[in-house]
C-alpha positions as CSV (number, residue, x, y, z in Angstrom):
1,X,-3.7,-21.8,-41.1
2,X,-6.4,-19.9,-39.2
3,X,-4.6,-16.7,-39.8
4,X,-4.4,-17.4,-43.6
5,X,-8.1,-18.3,-43.7
6,X,-8.9,-15.0,-41.9
7,X,-6.9,-12.8,-44.2
8,X,-8.5,-14.6,-47.1
9,X,-11.9,-13.7,-45.7
10,X,-10.8,-10.1,-45.3
11,X,-9.6,-9.9,-48.9
12,X,-12.7,-11.7,-50.2
13,X,-15.0,-9.0,-48.7
14,X,-13.1,-6.0,-50.2
15,X,-15.2,-5.7,-53.4
16,X,-18.5,-7.3,-52.2
17,X,-19.8,-4.8,-49.7
18,X,-21.4,-1.5,-50.3
19,X,-20.2,0.6,-47.4
20,X,-19.9,4.2,-46.0
21,X,-16.5,4.6,-44.2
22,X,-16.1,0.9,-43.6
23,X,-15.8,-2.1,-46.0
24,X,-16.2,-4.7,-43.4
25,X,-16.5,-8.4,-44.2
26,X,-18.5,-10.1,-41.5
27,X,-18.6,-13.9,-40.8
28,X,-20.8,-15.6,-38.1
29,X,-19.5,-19.0,-37.1
30,X,-21.9,-21.3,-35.3
31,X,-20.3,-24.7,-35.6
32,X,-20.3,-25.3,-31.8
33,X,-24.1,-24.7,-31.7
34,X,-26.3,-27.8,-32.1
35,X,-29.7,-27.7,-33.6
36,X,-31.5,-27.3,-36.8
37,X,-32.3,-23.6,-36.9
38,X,-29.1,-22.2,-38.5
39,X,-31.0,-19.5,-40.3
40,X,-30.8,-17.1,-37.3
41,X,-27.0,-17.1,-37.8
42,X,-27.3,-16.1,-41.4
43,X,-29.7,-13.4,-40.5
44,X,-27.4,-12.2,-37.7
45,X,-24.4,-12.1,-40.1
46,X,-26.4,-9.9,-42.5
47,X,-27.6,-7.7,-39.7
48,X,-24.1,-7.2,-38.4
49,X,-22.7,-6.5,-41.9
50,X,-25.4,-3.9,-42.6
51,X,-24.9,-2.2,-39.3
52,X,-21.1,-1.9,-39.8
53,X,-21.2,-1.0,-43.4
54,X,-24.3,1.2,-43.9
55,X,-24.1,3.4,-40.9
56,X,-22.5,6.8,-41.4
57,X,-19.8,7.0,-38.6
58,X,-18.2,10.2,-39.5
59,X,-18.9,13.5,-41.4
60,X,-16.2,12.7,-43.8
61,X,-16.9,11.6,-47.4
62,X,-14.9,8.5,-48.2
63,X,-14.2,7.6,-51.8
64,X,-14.6,3.9,-52.7
65,X,-10.8,3.3,-52.7
66,X,-10.4,5.1,-49.3
67,X,-12.9,2.9,-47.3
68,X,-11.3,1.0,-44.4
69,X,-10.8,-2.6,-45.1
70,X,-11.7,-4.8,-42.1
71,X,-13.0,-8.2,-41.1
72,X,-15.0,-9.4,-38.2
73,X,-15.5,-13.1,-37.3
74,X,-18.2,-13.5,-34.7
75,X,-17.8,-17.0,-33.2
76,X,-20.9,-18.1,-31.4
77,X,-20.1,-20.8,-28.7
78,X,-23.2,-20.7,-26.6
79,X,-27.0,-20.1,-27.3
80,X,-30.0,-20.1,-25.0
81,X,-33.1,-18.8,-26.8
82,X,-32.2,-15.3,-28.0
83,X,-29.1,-15.1,-25.9
84,X,-25.7,-15.6,-27.5
85,X,-22.1,-15.6,-26.3
86,X,-18.8,-16.2,-27.8
87,X,-16.0,-14.1,-29.2
88,X,-15.2,-11.4,-31.9
89,X,-12.0,-11.6,-33.9
90,X,-11.1,-8.6,-36.0
91,X,-8.4,-7.4,-38.4
92,X,-8.0,-4.0,-39.9
93,X,-5.6,-3.2,-42.7
94,X,-4.6,-0.1,-44.7
95,X,-2.8,0.4,-47.9
96,X,0.9,1.1,-48.0
97,X,1.9,4.0,-50.3
98,X,2.7,3.3,-53.8
99,X,2.3,-0.5,-53.2
100,X,-0.2,-3.3,-53.4
101,X,0.7,-4.4,-49.8
102,X,-1.9,-4.0,-47.1
103,X,-0.5,-3.6,-43.6
104,X,-2.5,-4.6,-40.5
105,X,-3.3,-1.8,-38.0
106,X,-5.3,-3.8,-35.7
107,X,-5.6,-7.6,-34.9
108,X,-7.6,-8.2,-31.8
109,X,-9.8,-10.8,-30.2
110,X,-12.5,-10.0,-27.7
111,X,-13.4,-13.1,-25.7
112,X,-16.2,-11.5,-23.6
113,X,-18.9,-11.1,-26.1
114,X,-22.6,-11.7,-25.1
115,X,-25.7,-10.3,-26.4
116,X,-29.4,-10.7,-27.0
117,X,-30.6,-10.9,-30.6
118,X,-34.1,-11.7,-32.0
119,X,-34.2,-12.7,-35.7
120,X,-35.0,-9.8,-38.0
121,X,-34.9,-7.3,-35.2
122,X,-33.4,-4.0,-36.5
123,X,-30.0,-3.0,-35.1
124,X,-30.1,0.8,-34.5
125,X,-27.1,3.0,-33.4
126,X,-28.0,5.6,-30.8
127,X,-25.1,7.8,-29.9
128,X,-26.6,9.0,-26.5
129,X,-28.6,6.1,-25.3
130,X,-28.2,2.4,-24.6
131,X,-30.0,0.2,-27.1
132,X,-28.5,-3.2,-26.8
133,X,-25.2,-4.8,-26.0
134,X,-24.8,-6.0,-29.6
135,X,-25.2,-2.5,-31.0
136,X,-22.9,-1.2,-28.2
137,X,-20.2,-3.8,-29.2
138,X,-20.4,-3.0,-33.0
139,X,-20.4,0.7,-32.6
140,X,-17.6,0.5,-30.2
141,X,-15.5,-1.4,-32.6
142,X,-16.5,0.7,-35.5
143,X,-14.9,3.7,-33.8
144,X,-12.0,1.8,-32.6
145,X,-11.3,0.7,-36.2
146,X,-11.6,4.3,-37.4
147,X,-9.3,5.4,-34.6
148,X,-6.5,3.1,-35.3
149,X,-6.7,3.7,-39.0
150,X,-6.6,7.5,-38.5
151,X,-3.7,7.3,-36.1
152,X,-1.6,5.5,-38.8
153,X,-2.1,8.5,-41.2
154,X,-2.0,11.5,-38.8
155,X,-0.4,12.2,-35.4
156,X,-3.2,11.5,-32.8
157,X,-5.6,11.4,-35.8
158,X,-7.9,9.0,-34.1
159,X,-8.6,11.2,-31.1
160,X,-12.2,12.0,-32.0
161,X,-13.0,8.4,-32.8
162,X,-11.4,7.0,-29.7
163,X,-13.4,9.5,-27.6
164,X,-16.5,8.3,-29.2
165,X,-15.6,4.8,-28.3
166,X,-15.0,5.9,-24.8
167,X,-18.5,7.4,-24.6
168,X,-20.0,4.2,-25.7
169,X,-18.0,2.3,-23.0
170,X,-19.6,4.7,-20.3
171,X,-23.1,4.1,-21.7
172,X,-22.9,0.4,-22.2
173,X,-21.9,-0.1,-18.5
174,X,-25.6,0.3,-17.7
175,X,-26.3,-3.0,-19.5
176,X,-24.3,-5.0,-17.0
177,X,-22.4,-7.1,-19.5
178,X,-18.8,-8.0,-19.2
179,X,-16.0,-6.0,-20.8
180,X,-17.2,-2.5,-20.2
181,X,-15.7,-1.7,-16.7
182,X,-12.4,-1.6,-14.9
183,X,-13.1,-4.8,-13.1
184,X,-13.3,-6.9,-16.2
185,X,-9.6,-7.7,-16.5
186,X,-6.6,-6.3,-18.5
187,X,-8.0,-7.3,-22.0
188,X,-11.4,-5.7,-21.7
189,X,-12.8,-3.1,-24.0
190,X,-12.6,-0.6,-21.0
191,X,-8.9,-1.3,-20.6
192,X,-8.3,-1.0,-24.4
193,X,-9.8,2.5,-24.7
194,X,-8.4,3.6,-21.3
195,X,-4.9,2.9,-22.4
196,X,-5.4,4.4,-25.8
197,X,-6.5,7.7,-24.4
198,X,-4.1,7.7,-21.4
199,X,-1.2,10.2,-22.1
200,X,1.1,7.8,-20.3
201,X,0.8,5.5,-23.3
202,X,1.1,8.2,-25.9
203,X,4.3,6.6,-27.3
204,X,2.2,3.8,-28.6
205,X,0.1,6.2,-30.8
206,X,3.3,8.0,-31.8
207,X,4.5,4.7,-32.9
208,X,1.4,4.0,-35.0
209,X,2.0,7.1,-36.9
210,X,5.8,7.0,-37.4
211,X,5.9,3.3,-38.1
212,X,3.4,3.7,-41.0
213,X,4.1,7.2,-42.4
214,X,7.8,7.5,-41.9
215,X,8.4,3.7,-42.3
216,X,6.2,1.6,-44.5
217,X,5.0,4.4,-46.6
218,X,8.6,5.4,-47.3
219,X,9.6,1.8,-48.4
220,X,9.1,2.6,-52.2
221,X,11.4,5.5,-52.1
222,X,14.1,4.6,-49.5
223,X,14.0,1.2,-47.9
224,X,16.9,1.6,-45.6
225,X,15.7,4.8,-44.1
226,X,12.3,3.4,-43.8
227,X,13.5,0.4,-41.8
228,X,15.6,2.6,-39.5
229,X,12.6,4.8,-38.8
230,X,10.4,1.7,-38.2
231,X,13.0,0.4,-35.8
232,X,13.2,3.5,-33.9
233,X,9.5,3.8,-33.4
234,X,9.4,0.2,-32.0
235,X,12.3,0.8,-29.8
236,X,10.6,3.9,-28.4
237,X,7.9,1.6,-26.8
238,X,10.6,0.9,-24.3
239,X,9.2,3.7,-22.1
240,X,5.9,1.9,-21.8
241,X,7.5,-1.5,-21.1
242,X,9.7,0.1,-18.4
243,X,6.8,1.5,-16.4
244,X,4.0,-0.9,-17.4
245,X,5.3,-4.2,-18.8
246,X,1.9,-5.8,-18.6
247,X,0.4,-3.1,-20.9
248,X,-2.5,-4.3,-23.0
249,X,-1.2,-2.1,-25.9
250,X,2.1,-4.0,-25.9
251,X,0.2,-7.4,-26.3
252,X,-1.9,-5.7,-29.0
253,X,1.2,-4.7,-30.8
254,X,2.5,-8.2,-30.7
255,X,-0.7,-9.7,-32.1
256,X,-0.8,-7.2,-34.9
257,X,2.7,-6.7,-36.1
258,X,5.0,-9.7,-35.3
259,X,4.7,-11.5,-38.7
260,X,5.2,-8.1,-40.5
261,X,8.2,-7.1,-38.5
262,X,9.9,-10.5,-38.9
263,X,9.3,-10.3,-42.7
264,X,10.6,-6.8,-43.1
265,X,13.8,-7.1,-40.9
266,X,14.9,-10.4,-42.0
267,X,15.6,-9.2,-45.5
268,X,17.8,-6.4,-46.9
269,X,19.0,-3.8,-47.0
270,X,20.7,-4.4,-43.6
271,X,20.6,-2.0,-40.8
272,X,21.8,-2.1,-37.2
273,X,19.0,-4.2,-35.5
274,X,20.8,-5.0,-32.1
275,X,18.7,-2.6,-30.1
276,X,15.5,-3.6,-31.9
277,X,16.0,-7.3,-31.2
278,X,17.0,-6.7,-27.7
279,X,13.9,-4.6,-27.1
280,X,11.5,-7.1,-28.8
281,X,13.0,-10.1,-26.9
282,X,12.5,-8.3,-23.6
283,X,9.0,-7.3,-23.9
284,X,7.5,-10.1,-26.2
285,X,9.7,-13.1,-25.2
286,X,7.0,-15.5,-26.5
287,X,7.8,-14.5,-30.1
288,X,11.6,-15.0,-29.8
289,X,11.5,-17.4,-32.8
290,X,10.4,-14.5,-34.9
291,X,12.8,-12.0,-33.4
292,X,15.7,-14.4,-34.0
293,X,15.0,-14.2,-37.8
294,X,15.8,-10.5,-37.7
295,X,19.1,-9.9,-39.3
């Protein structure tokens, strides 16, 4: 039910935001915070939305229909004065060629979110200097969103955006907040960008390209070949699992693509899915109910 609501929020925002590269629907949830001053959360929501959608993140001119569709849910669980903490849940989708279907390229939750925000303060992006943890978080995820989207259209197409995100990680470390360094666990922002840019995980980025361009985008023309290409791209992740079974990227893949893979491979046309099922059941056994639906 939560996933359905989240996707609904994403769709709802597509035609309501005036954006540059991003068409980002932002929702700030404060149901766990007691007190009567709820206006600050509405102001925060608008500030985040303006920051994500009105900043120019690239030197590319995006047409309205080309803007990246994404949603952020900022769940505030603690507040002390102007200090806030909680989580950010995000989903990014991109269109499938010759189809009305939108495929997820990123579905990720960051549980180590904390920042200081004074109502009506301007949120300013500074590429070279540390401004605040909030602007660091938002600019980091803007470039991560751009990177994953670009990788799904061109081989290693997100390089320049992921490197921007890497620079933000380095600068944000001076703020002393969690999530920006190697000591913050295997689901930190540091770990995410470290694995994305590490050549030992390049198979993951190859998968992003082949799964979408040679798979989903081919569905309208040759569904059988498209499914074979998608299966091959997933099976190739075996190299990551064999050497680094606890990879953050494998968990990210599961969170992003499980429902889609089940839906596509449980229906015709039939292809040989023995190796695909064996691979998925090995490295994501928690989702075996979904993998068992593959025919």
